[in-house]
C-alpha positions as CSV (number, residue, x, y, z in Angstrom):
1,M,117.5,94.9,81.6
2,E,117.3,91.5,83.3
3,Q,113.9,90.6,84.5
4,W,115.0,90.2,88.2
5,K,116.3,93.7,88.2
6,K,113.1,95.0,86.6
7,N,111.1,93.2,89.3
8,I,113.0,94.9,92.0
9,Y,112.5,98.4,90.6
10,V,108.8,97.9,89.8
11,L,108.1,96.2,93.2
12,W,110.0,99.1,94.9
13,L,107.6,101.6,93.2
14,A,104.5,99.4,94.1
15,V,105.5,99.3,97.7
16,F,106.3,103.0,97.7
17,I,102.8,103.7,96.5
18,A,101.2,101.4,99.0
19,S,103.1,103.2,101.7
20,I,101.8,106.5,100.6
21,C,98.3,105.1,100.7
22,W,98.6,103.7,104.2
23,T,100.4,106.6,105.8
24,M,98.1,109.2,104.4
25,I,95.4,107.9,106.7
26,M,96.7,105.8,109.6
27,P,98.4,108.6,111.6
28,F,95.1,110.5,111.6
29,T,93.0,107.6,112.8
30,P,92.2,109.3,116.2
31,D,91.0,112.4,114.3
32,Y,88.9,110.3,112.0
33,L,87.3,108.5,115.0
34,V,86.4,111.9,116.5
35,Q,84.6,112.8,113.2
36,L,82.9,109.4,113.4
37,G,81.4,110.2,116.8
38,V,84.0,108.9,119.4
39,E,84.0,111.5,122.1
40,H,86.2,109.9,124.7
41,A,89.5,107.9,124.6
42,A,89.9,108.2,120.9
43,E,93.6,107.1,121.3
44,F,92.5,103.9,122.9
45,W,89.9,103.3,120.2
46,S,92.6,103.9,117.7
47,G,94.8,101.3,119.4
48,I,92.0,98.8,119.3
49,I,91.4,99.4,115.6
50,I,95.0,99.1,114.6
51,S,95.5,96.0,116.8
52,S,92.4,94.3,115.3
53,S,93.9,94.6,111.8
54,A,97.2,93.3,113.0
55,L,95.5,90.3,114.7
56,C,93.8,89.3,111.5
57,S,97.1,89.7,109.6
58,M,98.9,87.6,112.1
59,V,96.5,84.7,111.6
60,M,96.4,85.0,107.8
61,S,100.0,85.8,106.8
62,P,101.4,82.3,107.1
63,I,98.4,81.0,105.2
64,W,98.9,83.5,102.3
65,G,102.7,82.8,102.5
66,A,102.0,79.1,102.0
67,V,99.5,79.7,99.2
68,G,102.2,81.9,97.6
69,D,104.7,79.1,97.8
70,R,102.3,76.8,96.1
71,Y,100.6,79.1,93.5
72,G,103.0,82.0,93.1
73,R,103.8,85.2,94.9
74,R,102.9,87.5,92.0
75,M,99.3,86.1,92.1
76,M,99.1,86.7,95.8
77,M,100.3,90.3,95.3
78,L,97.5,90.9,92.8
79,R,94.9,89.4,95.1
80,A,96.2,91.6,98.0
81,G,96.2,94.7,95.8
82,F,92.5,94.2,94.9
83,F,91.4,93.9,98.5
84,L,93.6,96.7,99.6
85,T,91.9,99.0,97.0
86,L,88.5,97.8,98.2
87,G,89.4,98.5,101.8
88,Y,90.3,102.1,101.1
89,V,87.0,102.6,99.3
90,L,85.1,101.2,102.2
91,M,87.1,103.2,104.6
92,A,85.9,106.4,102.8
93,L,82.3,105.2,103.2
94,V,82.1,104.2,106.9
95,T,79.8,106.1,109.2
96,G,80.9,104.9,112.6
97,P,83.8,103.5,114.6
98,Y,82.5,99.9,114.3
99,G,82.4,100.2,110.5
100,L,86.0,101.4,110.5
101,L,86.9,98.5,112.8
102,G,85.3,96.1,110.3
103,V,87.2,97.5,107.4
104,R,90.5,97.3,109.1
105,M,89.9,93.7,110.1
106,M,89.0,93.0,106.4
107,I,92.3,94.6,105.3
108,G,94.2,92.5,107.8
109,L,92.6,89.2,106.7
110,L,92.8,89.7,102.9
111,T,95.7,91.8,102.0
112,G,99.5,91.3,102.7
113,F,100.7,93.3,99.7
114,V,104.1,94.4,101.1
115,P,105.3,91.2,102.6
116,M,104.5,89.3,99.4
117,A,106.5,91.9,97.5
118,I,109.5,91.3,99.7
119,A,109.1,87.5,99.4
120,L,108.9,87.9,95.6
121,V,112.2,89.8,95.6
122,G,113.7,87.2,97.9
123,V,112.9,84.3,95.5
124,S,113.5,86.0,92.2
125,T,116.9,87.6,92.9
126,P,120.1,85.7,92.5
127,Q,121.5,84.6,95.8
128,E,124.6,86.8,95.6
129,H,122.4,89.9,95.2
130,V,119.7,89.1,97.8
131,G,121.1,91.2,100.6
132,R,121.3,94.4,98.7
133,A,118.1,93.8,96.8
134,L,116.2,93.3,100.1
135,G,117.9,96.4,101.5
136,L,116.7,98.4,98.5
137,I,113.1,97.1,98.6
138,Q,113.0,97.9,102.4
139,T,113.6,101.5,101.6
140,A,110.4,101.8,99.6
141,W,108.0,101.8,102.5
142,P,109.8,104.5,104.6
143,T,110.2,106.6,101.4
144,G,106.5,106.6,100.9
145,S,105.9,107.1,104.6
146,I,107.8,110.5,104.3
147,I,105.4,111.7,101.7
148,G,102.2,110.0,102.8
149,P,101.7,111.7,106.2
150,V,102.5,115.1,104.7
151,I,100.0,114.6,101.9
152,G,97.5,113.1,104.4
153,G,97.9,116.1,106.7
154,I,97.4,118.6,104.0
155,A,94.4,116.6,102.6
156,A,92.9,116.4,106.1
157,D,93.0,120.2,106.3
158,V,91.6,120.7,102.8
159,V,89.3,117.9,101.8
160,G,89.0,115.8,105.0
161,I,90.1,112.3,105.8
162,R,87.4,110.7,103.7
163,G,89.0,112.5,100.7
164,S,92.3,111.0,101.6
165,A,90.8,107.5,101.6
166,W,89.5,108.0,98.1
167,V,92.9,109.1,96.9
168,S,94.5,106.1,98.6
169,A,92.0,103.8,96.8
170,A,93.0,105.2,93.4
171,L,96.7,104.9,94.2
172,A,96.4,101.3,95.4
173,A,94.6,100.4,92.2
174,G,97.4,102.0,90.2
175,A,100.1,100.0,92.2
176,T,98.2,96.7,91.6
177,T,97.9,97.5,87.9
178,L,101.6,98.2,87.7
179,V,102.4,94.8,89.1
180,L,100.0,93.1,86.8
181,L,101.5,94.6,83.7
182,T,105.2,94.5,84.4
183,V,106.2,92.0,87.1
184,K,107.0,88.4,86.1
185,E,107.8,85.3,88.2
186,Q,109.4,82.1,87.1
187,F,107.4,79.9,89.3
188,S,107.4,76.1,89.6
189,P,104.9,74.6,92.0
190,P,106.5,72.5,94.8
191,T,106.4,68.8,94.6
192,S,106.2,68.3,98.4
193,G,103.1,67.8,100.5
194,K,100.5,70.5,101.1
195,A,101.7,73.3,103.3
196,S,99.6,74.2,106.4
197,I,99.9,76.8,109.1
198,V,100.6,74.0,111.7
199,Q,103.6,72.8,109.6
200,D,104.8,76.5,109.3
201,L,104.7,77.0,113.0
202,K,106.4,73.7,113.6
203,A,109.1,74.6,111.1
204,A,109.7,77.9,112.9
205,A,109.8,76.3,116.3
206,S,112.4,73.8,115.1
207,H,114.5,76.4,113.3
208,K,116.3,78.3,116.1
209,V,117.6,81.1,114.0
210,L,114.3,81.7,112.2
211,L,112.4,81.8,115.5
212,A,114.9,84.3,116.9
213,I,114.6,86.5,113.9
214,V,110.8,86.7,113.9
215,L,110.9,87.7,117.6
216,I,113.0,90.7,116.6
217,T,110.4,91.7,114.1
218,A,107.7,91.4,116.7
219,A,109.6,93.7,119.0
220,H,110.4,96.2,116.3
221,N,106.9,96.4,114.9
222,G,105.4,96.7,118.4
223,A,107.7,99.6,119.3
224,I,107.0,101.5,116.1
225,I,103.2,100.9,115.9
226,A,102.8,101.7,119.6
227,L,103.3,105.4,118.6
228,E,100.5,105.5,116.0
229,P,97.6,106.1,118.4
230,V,99.5,108.8,120.3
231,L,101.7,110.8,118.0
232,V,99.2,113.2,116.7
233,P,97.7,114.1,120.1
234,F,101.2,114.4,121.6
235,V,102.2,116.9,118.9
236,R,99.2,119.0,119.8
237,E,100.2,118.8,123.5
238,I,103.7,120.2,122.8
239,A,102.8,122.5,119.9
240,G,99.4,123.7,121.0
241,A,95.8,122.6,120.3
242,D,95.7,124.6,117.1
243,A,98.8,122.9,115.6
244,P,98.1,122.0,111.9
245,S,97.7,118.4,110.8
246,W,100.6,118.7,108.4
247,L,103.0,119.3,111.3
248,S,102.0,115.9,112.8
249,G,102.4,114.3,109.4
250,L,105.9,115.8,109.0
251,L,107.1,114.6,112.4
252,F,105.6,111.2,111.8
253,A,107.6,110.9,108.5
254,L,111.0,112.2,109.6
255,P,112.6,108.9,110.5
256,G,111.9,107.7,107.0
257,V,114.2,110.5,105.6
258,A,117.3,109.0,107.2
259,F,116.1,105.5,106.5
260,I,116.1,106.1,102.7
261,F,119.7,107.3,102.6
262,L,121.1,104.9,105.2
263,A,119.4,101.6,104.5
264,P,121.7,100.7,101.5
265,Y,124.7,101.6,103.6
266,W,123.6,99.3,106.4
267,A,122.9,96.5,103.9
268,K,126.3,96.8,102.4
269,R,127.9,96.9,105.8
270,G,125.9,93.9,106.8
271,E,127.2,91.9,103.9
272,K,130.7,92.5,105.1
273,Q,130.4,92.4,108.9
274,G,127.3,90.3,109.4
275,F,123.6,91.4,109.6
276,A,123.3,90.4,113.2
277,K,125.9,93.0,114.1
278,T,124.2,95.8,112.2
279,V,120.7,94.8,113.5
280,S,122.1,95.0,117.1
281,I,123.6,98.4,116.4
282,G,120.3,99.7,115.1
283,L,118.3,98.3,118.0
284,M,120.6,99.9,120.6
285,G,120.6,103.2,118.9
286,S,116.8,103.2,118.5
287,G,116.4,102.4,122.2
288,I,118.5,105.4,123.3
289,L,116.9,107.8,120.9
290,Y,113.3,106.8,121.7
291,L,114.0,107.2,125.4
292,L,115.2,110.8,124.5
293,Q,111.9,111.5,122.9
294,T,110.3,111.1,126.4
295,F,111.8,114.5,127.3
296,V,111.2,116.7,124.3
297,Q,109.4,120.0,124.9
298,S,108.8,121.3,121.4
299,P,108.1,120.1,117.9
300,W,111.6,121.0,116.7
301,Q,113.3,119.0,119.5
302,M,111.1,116.1,118.6
303,G,111.7,116.4,114.9
304,A,115.5,116.5,115.5
305,V,115.5,113.3,117.6
306,R,113.1,111.5,115.3
307,L,115.3,112.3,112.3
308,I,118.4,110.9,114.0
309,S,116.4,107.8,115.1
310,G,116.0,107.0,111.5
311,V,119.7,106.6,111.2
312,S,119.8,103.6,113.6
313,G,116.3,102.4,112.5
314,A,117.6,102.0,109.0
315,A,119.7,99.0,110.0
316,I,116.9,97.0,111.5
317,A,114.4,96.0,108.8
318,P,116.8,95.4,106.0
319,G,119.1,93.4,108.3
320,V,116.2,91.3,109.6
321,A,115.0,90.6,106.0
322,A,118.5,89.6,104.9
323,L,118.9,87.3,107.8
324,L,115.6,85.7,107.0
325,A,116.5,85.3,103.3
326,T,119.7,83.4,104.2
327,A,118.2,81.4,107.0
328,V,115.7,79.3,105.1
329,P,115.7,77.5,101.7
330,R,114.5,79.4,98.7
331,D,111.3,77.3,98.2
332,L,110.1,78.0,101.7
333,R,110.8,81.8,101.8
334,G,107.1,82.7,101.1
335,R,106.1,80.9,104.3
336,A,109.1,82.3,106.2
337,F,108.2,85.8,105.3
338,G,104.6,85.0,106.1
339,L,105.7,83.9,109.6
340,N,107.8,87.0,109.9
341,Q,104.8,89.1,109.0
342,S,102.7,87.3,111.6
343,A,105.4,88.1,114.2
344,G,105.3,91.7,113.1
345,S,101.5,91.6,113.4
346,L,101.8,90.2,116.9
347,G,103.9,93.3,117.8
348,S,101.3,95.5,116.0
349,I,98.6,94.0,118.2
350,V,100.3,94.5,121.5
351,G,102.0,97.8,120.7
352,P,99.0,100.0,119.9
353,L,97.0,98.5,122.8
354,L,99.7,99.3,125.2
355,G,100.4,102.7,123.6
356,G,96.7,103.7,123.5
357,Y,96.2,102.5,127.1
358,I,99.2,104.3,128.5
359,A,98.4,107.5,126.6
360,S,94.8,107.6,127.6
361,F,95.2,106.6,131.3
362,V,98.8,107.7,132.1
363,N,100.3,110.1,129.6
364,A,101.9,110.0,126.1
365,R,105.5,110.4,127.3
366,G,105.2,107.0,128.9
367,V,104.7,105.5,125.5
368,F,108.1,106.8,124.3
369,L,109.7,105.3,127.5
370,M,108.1,101.9,126.8
371,T,109.2,102.0,123.2
372,G,112.8,102.7,124.2
373,L,112.9,99.9,126.7
374,I,111.4,97.5,124.1
375,Y,114.3,98.3,121.6
376,L,116.9,97.9,124.3
377,A,115.5,94.4,125.3
378,A,115.6,93.5,121.6
379,Y,119.2,94.5,121.5
380,L,120.0,92.2,124.3
381,W,118.2,89.4,122.5
382,V,120.2,89.8,119.3
383,T,123.6,90.0,121.1
384,R,122.9,87.2,123.6
385,V,120.8,84.8,121.4
386,V,120.5,85.6,117.7
387,G,124.2,86.2,117.0
388,P,125.5,83.1,118.9
389,R,122.9,80.9,117.2
390,I,124.0,82.0,113.8
391,N,127.6,81.5,114.6
392,Q,126.7,78.1,115.9
393,E,124.9,77.0,112.7
394,T,127.6,78.4,110.5
395,A,130.5,77.0,112.5
C-alpha cells in the first residue's frame, strides 16, 4: 500500500480514537461539575469551562500550525497526543471546578491533535485525491462521537465520570503510539522567512476566500458546541429526571450516524458540483432541522430530528476542509488549518457561553432556536459571499 493511503487510514483510526476519548466525557461536564460541588447554574459553569478551552485553542492553533509547517505535522501530532493523554489523567484527578477549568485550558493550549491530523492528510495526499481524502478523515470524528457518548453514559452509570477519564487517557496514549509507529511524512523545511501569528492573520485578511471559509467554521462550531452545556439537562426535562445517562449519550451521538454514511457522498458530489454548493445545502438543512428541535416533546422525537440533521450536517465539515485545501498553497496548509481551527475555537467560545446563559436564565429550547438561526445566517453567507468570491478567483 502506498504510504499516503496508509497515512489516511491510520490517521482516521487515530482521530476516531481521539473522538471517543473526548465525547466520553464532554457531554457529561454538567454532571461532573455537580459531583465537584457546583450546586447552581451547572450549565453556565459548563459553558465557561468549554469556552475557556476553546479560547486557549484559538490563540495557539495558528502558532502550532506555523510550527508544523516549519518542523513537520507528524511531530506536532505526537506532541499534541502526549499532552492530550496528560490532560485526561489530570481530569480524572481534579477535586473542584477550578481544577477542571485549569485542565481544560491546558488542553486548549497544548494539544490540537485532530486539526494537525487533517493538515497532515492535506499535505501528504496527491492533489487529485485531496477532496475525497479529507472527506474520509472528516468522518472519523463523528464515527467516534457515536460510540463515545454511549460508552461515556454507561461508564458514568457504572464507574463514574472519573473512571471515564482514566479510560480516555489510556485510549489517547494508544492513538499517539499508533501515529508514532506507522505514520510517515516526507517533510522539507520551508526556505522562506520565519512564520508568525501576525503574518498568518495578515495572510487570512488578504485572502478573501480563506477569510470567508474560516467564518463558516466559526459559525458551524459555535452552533454545535452551544448544545454541549444544555443537551443532557434538556433530555432529563423531556424524558424525566430519572432518565439514564446512556439516553443522553445516544441522543448526543445520533447525528454522527448519518454523517458517517453521507460524508463520502457529499465529498464526491462536491468534487462534481462544487463544494460551496454542497456546504450551502448542508447549512440550510441544518438550520431548518435545528429549529425543529425547539418543538420536540419526547426523546424519540428529538432522536429522529437529530438523526436527520446528520444528513445535512455531513456536507459541511468535509466541504469546508476541501475548500480550504484548494484555496491555499500546499506549504501553507498547516497555517491555514491552524487559522481554521482558531475560527472554530472562536465559535466554541461564544457558542457555549450563549448556550449556557440562555439555558440557565431563559430555557433550553431557546438554545435550539439560536442554533438554527446561526446556521441559516451561515447559509446566506455562503450563497451571497463565499460562492461569488470563489467564482471570481477562478474566472
